[in-house]
N, C-alpha and C positions, 0 to 999 in steps of 0.2 A: 775540481776546478770550478771556479765561479764564472757564470755567464757574464758577458759584457753588459754594462749598465744600459746601453741603448743599441741592441742588436738589430732593431727594425728602424729604418729611416722613414721619414715622412716627406711628402711633397708639399706639406703645409709649412708656412713660416713658423718660427718658434712661438710667436704670439697667437697665431691661429691654432696651433697645436695645443697650447696651454688652455685657451678658451674652450676648444672642442673637447679636449681630454677631460676637463672638469665637468662639462655638461654630460659626457658619456659616463663618467664615474658616478655622478649623482643619480643618473638614470639607472645605472646598473644596480646600485644598492637599493633603490626604491623598488625595482622590479623583483629583485631577490626576496625582499621582505614581503612584498605583495604575494608572491607565490607561497611563502611560508605561512602567512596569515590565512590565505585561502585554504591551505592544506590543514592547518590547525582547526579551522572552522569546519571543514569537511569531516574531520574525525569526531567532532563534538556537537554537531547540529542535532537537535531533537525537535519534534513537533509535528503538527498535521501536514506541513509542507516539506517534511524531511526529504523525501525522495527527489523532488524537483530541485530543491536548494542544494542537496548533496551532489547531484549531477552537474548543476550549473557551476558549482565550486571547482569541479574537475576541469571544466572548460576554461575557467579563469586561470587555474594553475598552468594548464597547457599553454595558453597565450602568454602569460607572464614569463614562463621558462623559455619559450621561443624568442621573445623579445630580449630577455636577459642575454641569451647567447648572441643575438644579433648586435646588441650594444657592446658587449665585450669584444667581439670579433672586429667591430668597427674601430674600437679603441686600439686594438692590436694593430690593425691595418695602418693606422696613422702614427704608430710608434709609441703608443701609450700603454703601459702595463696595467691591465684592469685588476682591481682588488675586490674580490667577492668573498673575502674571509668573513666568518661569522662575527668576529670582533668588529670589523670595519662596518658591516651591515648594522650591527646593534648600535654602534656609536653615531652613525651618520644618516641612516634612512629617515626620510621625512614622512613616513607613514604614521598612522594613528595607533597601530597595534591591535591586539585582540586578546580578550580575557581568557582565563583558564577555565576548564571544566565544561560540563554540558551547557549548551547555549540554545535557547529557544530560536526557532527558525526566523521569526520576525526580528529578533535582536541580531542574528547573524546578518540578515539582509541590511539592516541599518549600519552595522559595522563595515560591511563590504562597501556600501555606498560611500561612507566617510573615507575609507582607505583609497578607493578609486579616485575620489575627488582630490585628495591630497597628492596622489601620484600624477594625475592629470594637470593640476596646478603647477607642479614642478616641471613637467614636460613643456607646458606652454611658455614658461619663463625661458627654458633652454632653447625652445624653437626660436624665440626672439634673439637670444645672444649668439646663436650659431648662424644666423642669416648671412652675415658678412664673413664670418670666420670660416665656415665650411658648409656650403649649401647641400653637400652630399649627406652630411650628418643631420642637417636640418630636415631634409627629406625623410630620413629614417625616423626621426622623432615625430614628424607630422603623421607618418603611418602608424606609429605606436599610439599617438593621441587619438587618431581617428577611431581605431578599434576599441581602445579603452573607453572613449566617450560613448560608443555604441553599447558597450557592456554596462556602463554607468547608467544609461537610460533604461536598459532592460532590468537591472537590479532595482532601480527606483520604482519602476512600474509595478513591482510586486507589493509595494506598500502605499501606493498612491490612493 
């Protein structure tokens, strides 16, 4: 038996739901990819700062995964089906990616800074578009941006 196409109703208007759903979906794929990038870097970092970078990558993965779940659950709460499939993430995430193989700690830091910057830029755009459409989602995105900007600063400080 097939589930109904819209089993969850929303208190938002159709227009608000469309704007907010798009913002949450874009956030979802960016955060999923950020967690994958950080895990890939975690497994492949080498160099004098290996241990500290390795542990900081775990922190980033944890934050990205928590935010991913919060974004997906918010989408579901407003009646939007989140799409976190690998194919969707690969096609739509606005992250910068991460290379393959062993990567020097300084290069990992630079890559993480670039990826965080890309995710934050997307969040800031979505904060603007959700202001009128759904302040609840906007508040969620502001919280994500605040923490990711803190991490962005901390990662940058390593190569300053």
